[in-house]
C-alpha positions as CSV (number, residue, x, y, z in Angstrom):
1,X,46.7,25.8,1.1
2,X,47.5,22.3,-0.1
3,X,49.3,20.0,2.4
4,X,50.5,16.5,1.8
5,X,51.7,14.3,4.6
6,X,53.3,11.0,3.9
7,X,53.6,8.1,6.4
8,X,54.3,4.4,6.5
9,X,58.0,4.4,5.7
10,X,60.5,2.3,7.6
11,X,63.1,-0.4,7.6
12,X,62.3,-3.7,5.9
13,X,64.2,-6.7,4.7
14,X,64.7,-7.6,1.0
15,X,61.5,-9.2,-0.2
16,X,59.4,-7.5,2.3
17,X,56.4,-5.2,1.9
18,X,55.3,-1.7,3.0
19,X,52.4,0.5,2.3
20,X,52.9,4.3,2.2
21,X,50.1,6.7,2.7
22,X,49.8,10.4,1.8
23,X,47.0,12.4,3.3
24,X,46.0,15.5,1.5
25,X,44.2,18.6,2.7
26,X,43.5,22.1,1.5
27,X,41.3,21.6,-1.5
28,X,39.1,19.0,-3.3
29,X,41.3,16.0,-3.5
30,X,39.2,14.0,-5.9
31,X,39.9,16.5,-8.7
32,X,43.6,16.0,-8.9
33,X,46.1,13.5,-10.2
34,X,48.6,12.2,-7.6
35,X,52.0,10.8,-8.0
36,X,54.8,9.1,-6.0
37,X,58.4,9.9,-6.5
38,X,61.6,8.8,-4.8
39,X,65.1,10.1,-4.3
40,X,68.1,8.1,-3.2
41,X,71.2,9.7,-1.7
42,X,73.2,11.3,-4.5
43,X,70.5,10.5,-7.1
44,X,68.0,12.7,-8.8
45,X,64.4,12.4,-7.9
46,X,62.7,9.8,-10.0
47,X,59.1,8.9,-10.9
48,X,57.6,5.9,-9.2
49,X,53.8,5.8,-10.0
50,X,50.9,8.1,-10.7
51,X,47.1,7.8,-10.5
52,X,44.6,10.1,-12.2
53,X,41.9,12.0,-10.4
54,X,39.3,9.2,-10.9
55,X,41.5,6.4,-9.9
56,X,40.9,4.6,-13.2
57,X,44.2,5.2,-14.8
58,X,47.6,4.3,-13.2
59,X,51.1,4.6,-14.5
60,X,54.3,3.0,-13.2
61,X,58.0,3.3,-13.7
62,X,59.4,0.1,-15.3
63,X,61.5,-0.5,-12.2
64,X,58.5,-1.0,-10.0
65,X,55.9,-2.4,-12.4
66,X,54.4,-5.6,-11.0
67,X,55.7,-4.9,-7.5
68,X,54.2,-1.6,-6.5
69,X,50.5,-0.6,-6.6
70,X,49.2,3.0,-6.4
71,X,45.6,3.6,-5.3
72,X,43.5,6.3,-3.8
73,X,40.6,6.8,-1.6
74,X,38.9,10.1,-2.5
75,X,36.6,9.9,0.5
76,X,39.6,9.9,2.8
77,X,41.7,12.3,0.6
78,X,44.5,9.8,0.7
79,X,46.7,8.2,-1.9
80,X,48.6,4.9,-1.2
81,X,51.6,3.1,-2.5
82,X,51.7,-0.6,-1.8
83,X,55.2,-2.0,-2.2
84,X,56.1,-5.6,-2.3
85,X,59.1,-7.7,-3.2
86,X,61.2,-4.8,-2.0
87,X,64.9,-4.6,-3.1
88,X,67.8,-2.7,-1.7
89,X,67.7,-0.4,-4.7
90,X,64.2,0.7,-3.6
91,X,65.8,2.5,-0.7
92,X,65.0,6.2,-0.9
93,X,63.0,9.0,0.5
94,X,59.5,8.7,-1.0
95,X,57.5,11.8,-1.8
96,X,53.9,12.2,-2.8
97,X,52.9,15.0,-5.1
98,X,49.7,16.6,-6.5
99,X,49.1,18.1,-9.8
100,X,47.9,21.7,-9.9
101,X,45.6,21.2,-12.8
102,X,42.2,19.5,-12.1
103,X,41.1,16.5,-14.1
104,X,44.4,15.9,-15.7
105,X,45.9,12.5,-16.8
106,X,48.7,10.8,-14.9
107,X,52.2,12.1,-15.7
108,X,55.6,11.0,-14.8
109,X,57.4,14.3,-15.1
110,X,58.1,15.8,-11.6
111,X,57.9,19.4,-13.0
112,X,54.2,18.9,-13.7
113,X,53.4,18.5,-10.1
114,X,52.8,21.6,-8.0
115,X,52.6,20.4,-4.5
116,X,54.9,18.0,-2.6
117,X,55.0,16.3,0.8
118,X,58.0,16.3,3.1
119,X,58.9,12.7,2.3
120,X,59.1,9.4,4.2
121,X,62.2,7.2,4.3
122,X,62.1,3.7,3.1
123,X,65.2,1.5,3.7
124,X,65.5,-2.0,2.4
125,X,68.2,-4.1,4.0
126,X,70.0,-6.8,2.1
């Protein structure tokens, strides 16, 4: 059974930085594309970033490009989201997700991800 556990969220001031982690277990992590999504109160869940199984291909939402960095450590079965130059509009619950199909490319559509973590809150104060 796949389990994804996010950590690293918190309260930060505008312009600050955070690094989120998502530890995966339950199957061979290195075979699967991973994604980060976020959901603000009253908003739909939106794509943030994705990284393919090898780590060689990454994909970002325009709103975070240049500020966020997705990476993975397959030996530790962990995916990371480095966030810098944070803005109040980045405030949301951040979720990591894992594709169900092995060796797939990075996708932005949430419906293509089969497993989800419980989320971690990121709050950026102005």
